[in-house]
C-alpha positions in Angstrom: 14.0 -11.5 -6.4 16.6 -14.4 -6.7 13.9 -16.2 -9.4 14.2 -13.2 -11.8 18.0 -13.2 -11.3 18.2 -16.7 -12.3 15.7 -16.4 -15.2 17.6 -13.4 -16.3 21.1 -15.1 -16.4 19.9 -18.3 -18.6 18.6 -15.8 -21.0 22.1 -13.9 -21.0 20.6 -11.0 -19.9 22.5 -7.9 -18.4 21.2 -7.3 -14.4 20.6 -4.0 -12.8 19.1 -3.5 -9.7 18.0 -0.7 -6.5 15.3 0.6 -5.1 14.5 -0.8 -1.3 16.7 -3.5 -1.0 19.7 -1.5 -1.5 18.7 1.5 0.8 22.0 0.7 2.3 25.4 -1.3 1.2 25.2 -4.7 1.2 27.6 -7.5 0.8 25.7 -9.8 -1.6 26.1 -7.6 -4.8 27.5 -10.4 -6.9 24.4 -11.8 -8.4 23.6 -8.7 -10.2 26.0 -7.1 -12.6 24.9 -3.5 -11.8 23.9 -1.7 -8.4 22.3 1.7 -8.4 22.2 3.1 -4.6 20.2 5.9 -4.3 18.2 7.9 -6.9 18.9 7.5 -10.6 18.1 10.9 -11.9 21.6 11.7 -12.0 23.5 8.0 -12.1 21.3 6.4 -15.3 22.3 8.9 -17.6 26.2 8.2 -16.4 25.7 4.1 -16.6 24.1 4.5 -19.9 27.1 6.5 -21.5 29.5 4.4 -19.8 27.4 1.0 -21.2 27.8 2.8 -24.7 31.5 3.2 -24.1 32.0 -0.4 -22.9 33.1 0.5 -19.8 30.1 0.2 -17.4 30.9 0.3 -13.8 29.5 -2.6 -11.2 28.1 0.1 -8.3 26.4 3.5 -9.0 26.2 5.7 -6.0 23.9 8.7 -5.9 25.8 11.5 -4.1 22.8 13.8 -3.4 19.0 13.7 -3.5 18.1 15.2 -7.1 16.1 17.9 -8.2 12.7 16.1 -9.3 12.7 18.7 -11.9 15.3 16.1 -14.0 13.1 13.2 -13.6 12.2 12.2 -17.2 8.6 12.3 -18.6 7.3 8.5 -18.3 7.3 6.5 -21.9 3.9 5.1 -21.5 4.4 3.2 -25.0 6.8 1.0 -23.7 4.1 -0.8 -21.6 0.9 -2.8 -22.4 -1.7 -0.9 -20.3 -3.9 -4.3 -20.1 -1.1 -5.6 -18.0 -1.6 -3.5 -15.0 -4.3 -2.7 -12.6 -3.1 0.7 -11.4 -0.9 3.3 -13.3 1.9 5.2 -11.3 2.7 8.8 -10.9 4.7 10.8 -8.5 4.6 14.3 -7.1 7.0 14.5 -4.2 9.6 12.1 -2.7 10.6 12.1 1.4 8.8 12.6 4.4 9.3 15.0 7.4 8.4 12.5 10.0 11.3 9.6 11.7 9.3 6.9 12.6 12.3 4.4 13.6 11.3 1.4 11.6 10.7 3.4 7.9 13.8 3.8 5.6 12.0 6.6 3.4 14.8 9.2 5.4 17.4 6.7 4.0 16.1 6.3 0.6 14.7 9.8 -0.1 15.2 12.3 2.9 13.5 14.0 5.5 13.0 17.2 3.4 10.0 16.4 1.0 11.5 17.4 -2.5 8.8 17.9 -5.4 7.7 18.6 -8.9 5.9 21.6 -9.8 2.4 21.9 -10.9 2.9 22.2 -14.3 5.5 19.0 -14.5 3.0 16.9 -12.5 0.2 17.8 -15.1 2.1 17.5 -18.2 2.5 13.7 -17.0 -0.8 13.6 -16.3 -1.8 14.9 -19.6 1.1 12.3 -21.2 -1.1 9.3 -19.1 -4.4 10.7 -20.8 -3.2 11.2 -24.5 -1.5 7.4 -24.4 -5.3 6.3 -23.4 -5.1 5.1 -19.9 -8.8 5.6 -17.7 -9.2 4.4 -14.2 -6.8 4.2 -11.2 -3.5 6.3 -10.8 -1.5 5.8 -8.1 0.8 8.8 -6.6 3.6 7.0 -5.0 4.8 10.0 -3.0 6.3 8.9 0.6 3.7 11.5 2.0 1.5 13.6 0.0 0.9 16.1 2.1 4.6 16.2 3.6 4.7 19.7 2.1 1.3 20.8 2.3 1.7 24.2 0.6 2.8 22.4 -2.5 0.0 19.9 -2.1 -2.3 22.8 -2.0 -1.0 23.7 -5.4 -0.9 20.5 -7.2 -4.4 19.5 -5.9 -5.9 22.6 -7.1 -4.2 22.2 -10.3 -5.2 18.3 -10.7 -9.0 19.2 -9.5 -8.9 21.8 -12.2 -7.6 19.3 -14.9 -10.1 16.8 -14.1 -12.8 19.4 -14.2 -11.9 20.3 -17.7 -11.6 16.5 -18.9 -14.6 15.1 -17.1 -12.6 13.0 -14.8 -11.3 10.5 -16.8 -8.8 9.3 -13.4 -9.5 8.2 -10.0 -6.5 9.2 -7.6 -4.9 7.1 -5.0 -1.8 7.9 -2.9 0.1 8.0 0.9 -0.4 10.4 3.6 0.4 11.1 7.3 -2.7 10.9 9.8 -2.5 14.7 10.3 -4.3 15.1 6.8 -7.3 15.0 9.0 -6.4 18.0 10.6 -7.0 20.1 7.4 -10.4 20.5 6.0 -9.4 22.5 3.0 -6.8 19.7 1.9 -9.8 17.0 2.4 -12.0 19.0 -0.1 -9.2 19.5 -2.6 -8.4 16.0 -2.5 -12.2 15.1 -3.1 -12.5 17.6 -5.7 -9.1 15.9 -7.3 -10.8 12.6 -7.6 -8.7 11.0 -4.6 -10.8 7.9 -3.5 -8.4 6.2 -1.4 -5.2 7.3 1.2 -2.8 4.7 2.8 -2.8 5.7 6.5 0.4 4.3 8.8 -1.8 4.0 11.8 0.5 1.4 13.0 -1.2 0.2 16.5 -3.8 1.3 18.7 -1.3 0.8 21.8 0.3 4.5 22.6 3.2 2.6 24.0 4.2 1.7 20.9 3.7 4.4 18.9 6.3 6.4 21.2 8.7 3.2 21.2 8.7 3.7 17.0 8.6 7.6 17.0 5.3 7.9 15.4 4.7 11.2 17.2 2.0 12.5 14.4 -0.5 9.1 16.1 0.2 10.4 19.3 -2.5 12.3 21.5 -5.2 12.3 18.9 -8.1 10.0 18.6 -7.0 7.9 15.3 -10.7 6.6 15.1 -12.1 9.9 14.5 -9.1 11.1 12.2 -10.3 8.0 10.0 -14.2 8.9 9.9 -13.2 12.3 9.1 -11.4 11.6 5.7 -14.3 9.0 5.1 -16.6 11.9 5.1 -14.8 13.3 2.6 -15.4 10.3 -0.1 -12.0 8.7 1.0 -11.5 5.3 1.8 -8.6 4.6 4.1 -6.3 2.0 4.1 -4.9 1.3 7.4 -1.4 0.0 7.8 -0.8 -2.2 11.0 2.6 -3.6 12.6 2.2 -6.0 15.9 5.5 -7.2 17.3 6.7 -4.4 18.9 8.7 -4.5 22.1 5.9 -2.3 24.1 2.8 -4.6 22.8 0.7 -5.7 25.6 -0.6 -9.3 25.7 -4.0 -8.0 24.7 -2.5 -6.1 21.4 -4.4 -8.4 18.9 -7.7 -8.0 20.4 -7.2 -4.5 20.7 -5.7 -4.0 17.0 -9.2 -6.0 15.7 -11.2 -3.6 17.7 -9.5 -0.6 16.9 -10.1 -1.9 12.9 -13.7 -2.9 13.5 -14.7 0.3 15.1 -12.7 2.5 12.3 -14.5 0.4 9.8 -11.6 0.0 7.6 -12.4 -2.3 4.8 -8.9 -3.0 3.9 -6.5 -3.3 7.0 -2.8 -4.4 6.2 -1.6 -6.2 9.0 2.4 -6.7 9.1 4.8 -8.3 11.6 7.6 -5.9 12.9 10.7 -5.6 10.3 14.1 -4.0 10.5 15.3 -2.5 7.2 19.0 -2.1 6.9 19.8 1.4 7.7 17.3 2.1 9.9 17.1 3.0 13.9 15.3 0.1 14.5 18.0 -2.0 13.0 20.6 -0.3 14.4 19.0 -0.8 17.7 18.3 -4.5 17.4 21.4 -4.8 16.1 22.9 -3.6 19.4 20.7 -5.5 21.1 21.6 -9.0 19.1 18.2 -9.3 18.0 18.2 -9.9 14.3 17.7 -12.8 12.5 19.4 -11.8 9.1 18.5 -8.8 6.4 14.7 -8.1 6.1 13.0 -8.2 2.3 10.6 -6.0 3.6 7.7 -8.2 3.5 6.2 -9.2 6.6 2.6 -9.0 5.4 1.9 -12.8 5.2 5.1 -13.7 3.4 7.3 -14.0 6.8 10.5 -13.3 4.5 11.0 -10.0 6.0 10.5 -11.1 9.5 14.0 -10.7 10.8 13.4 -9.0 14.3 13.5 -11.3 17.6 10.4 -9.9 19.5 10.0 -9.5 23.1 7.0 -11.2 23.7 8.3 -14.2 21.6 8.3 -15.5 17.9 5.7 -18.4 18.4 3.5 -16.1 20.6 3.4 -13.1 18.2 2.6 -15.2 15.3 0.0 -17.1 17.1 -1.6 -13.4 17.6 -0.9 -12.9 14.2 -2.6 -15.6 12.8 -5.7 -14.9 15.3 -5.7 -11.3 14.2 -6.2 -12.3 10.8 -8.9 -15.0 11.1 -11.1 -12.3 13.1 -10.5 -9.6 10.3 -11.0 -11.7 7.6 -13.6 -14.2 8.6 -16.7 -13.4 6.0 -19.2 -12.4 8.1 -16.7 -10.0 10.2 -15.5 -8.9 7.2 -18.4 -7.7 5.1 -20.3 -6.6 8.4 -17.0 -4.0 8.4 -17.7 -3.2 4.8 -21.4 -2.7 5.5 -20.4 -0.4 8.7 -18.0 1.5 6.5 -20.7 2.0 3.5 -23.4 3.1 6.5 -21.2 6.5 7.4 -19.1 6.9 3.9 -20.2 10.3 2.6 -19.6 10.0 -1.4 -20.6 13.1 -3.0 -21.3 13.7 -6.9 -18.0 15.8 -7.6 -16.8 13.0 -9.6 -19.0 13.1 -12.7 -17.1 10.9 -15.4 -17.6 7.5 -16.8 -18.8 5.1 -14.5 -16.7 2.4 -16.3 -12.9 2.7 -16.9 -11.5 1.4 -20.7 -8.6 -0.5 -19.4 -9.5 -3.2 -16.7 -11.5 -6.0 -15.9 -15.1 -5.4 -14.2 -15.2 -4.9 -10.5 -18.3 -6.0 -8.6 -21.4 -5.2 -10.3 -24.5 -3.7 -8.4 -26.2 -6.4 -6.1 -23.3 -9.1 -6.8 -20.0 -10.4 -7.2 -17.2 -10.4 -9.5 -17.5 -12.4 -12.8 -19.1 -16.1 -12.1 -19.6 -15.0 -8.6 -15.8 -16.1 -7.4 -15.5 -14.0 -4.7 -14.7 -15.3 -1.0 -17.8 -16.5 1.1 -20.4 -16.1 -1.6 -23.0 -17.1 0.8 -22.1 -14.7 3.3 -22.2 -12.2 0.8 -25.7 -12.2 -0.5 -26.7 -12.9 3.7 -25.3 -9.1 3.6 -26.8 -8.1 0.0 -30.2 -6.9 1.8 -31.6 -3.4 1.9 -29.1 -1.2 3.6 -26.2 -3.5 3.5 -23.4 -4.7 0.9 -25.3 -4.5 -2.3 -24.5 -1.3 -4.2 -26.6 1.8 -2.9 -28.9 2.5 -5.1 -28.2 6.1 -3.6 -25.0 6.8 -4.6 -24.7 9.2 -7.2 -23.1 8.0 -10.9 -20.0 8.6 -11.9 -16.6 7.6 -9.9 -18.2 8.4 -6.4 -19.9 5.0 -7.4 -16.9 4.0 -9.2 -14.6 4.5 -6.0 -17.1 2.5 -3.9 -16.0 -0.6 -6.7 -12.5 -0.4 -6.3 -12.6 -0.1 -2.2 -14.4 -3.4 -2.8 -12.1 -4.7 -5.0 -9.0 -3.8 -2.9 -10.5 -5.2 0.5 -11.3 -8.3 -2.2 -7.7 -8.6 -3.2 -6.7 -8.4 0.5 -9.0 -11.0 2.1 -7.8 -13.7 -1.0 -4.2 -13.0 0.2 -5.2 -13.7 4.1 -7.5 -16.3 3.3 -4.4 -18.1 1.5 -2.5 -17.7 4.8 -5.1 -18.9 7.0 -5.8 -22.0 4.8 -2.2 -23.2 5.5 -3.0 -23.1 9.5 -4.2 -26.5 10.7 -7.8 -26.4 11.9 -8.5 -22.9 10.9 -10.6 -23.5 7.6 -12.0 -26.8 6.7 -11.6 -27.9 3.2 -14.8 -27.2 1.9 -14.0 -23.6 3.3 -10.7 -23.6 1.5 -12.1 -24.3 -1.9 -14.7 -21.5 -1.3 -12.4 -18.9 -0.3 -8.9 -19.4 -2.3 -7.9 -18.8 -5.7 -6.4 -22.0 -7.2 -3.0 -21.4 -6.5 -3.4 -20.8 -2.8 0.1 -19.0 -2.3 2.3 -22.3 -1.9 5.1 -20.0 -1.0 3.4 -18.4 1.9 1.6 -21.6 3.1 5.2 -23.5 2.8 7.0 -21.0 5.2 4.1 -20.6 7.9 3.9 -24.4 8.1 7.8 -25.2 8.1 8.4 -22.4 10.2 7.3 -24.9 13.4 4.4 -22.0 14.2 1.4 -23.7 12.5 
């Protein structure tokens, strides 16, 4: 963000900022001209009026959580679709859960608010008319936070997709209890959802209790993942290490959990305490904060602002060991093969097999363009019958497409973690680095990891 501000200042551009980084009032507001605290359905029109009058204020604070019926329809003609991998829409804001490390309750509240089905379809239709074809991410905090609303919207989306021959595939975030509702899963599948992000966090029950992740306790989390996968939905798992209650064996236990659940993509981060959260308040009282978190605690340690009970060196050593195991090529592709062995695609998505806006995914039986994927020899070693090659019995259309987007997501995650590993002495040879990594090698991440004294 600092670099973006610097460039704007150099160009003489007025700077407005808001969102997650300003979830709570901060002292360091001076680098930008105008700050928006909270949601902007009410404050942005006021700012524009003040700007036109020549009297814009420095800070605009939302007084309450706005009605989403007032959210303006996106103006898709303002962007170039070729610059984007996925389009973003939103049905709801807020989440009924109260995890102590999460700032959703501060930003958007614990009482979910939603658009009605007609408003959602109007936005979907606008995106379709603008020419987009391909992935659409519903950036809801919890898509099933209001299950009755989710059912109505999903029913409307499914009918729209059928009428338009499934031009979109959908992704979103949800909480794990979606696995308890077969009707919701069936609607998600029928509407064209191919991936859900789930905050699984940790296999350690004591750590789940510590962070108030009640919805994940007293249930078979691996079983929940498998249920969701049977509805043609890939689970992108979110995980955290560094809880006070984490046992010394947490890194091995988490790796085993991810392998048992056959999660192609596992986003593992180090515990961070965003300002305003209950976790931040507790750790501040215990004098265990090292500063503000910018929210990025996956690979880039700029978000790590917690002094862990297990000690920083031990945490980072275990974290690196965990990522090494998860994204070592042979283990990685074996996990993807396990996922494909029980993933149940169904021919309910009958749309085109390739979208019109994005570059190619992995073609059948091979890697991306020029075979530039990670560990190509390992990949080809798994590409025999029943393994990583695109299964010939997958239905055509977007069920096949969903397999490809899942593999692309895991490819991108692998590259990010491989970049992290490349900066750790003795973890990868020079030859392996050249084979696995993109040219830029994520230099800022590696510099941070190596200068931090824990390489």
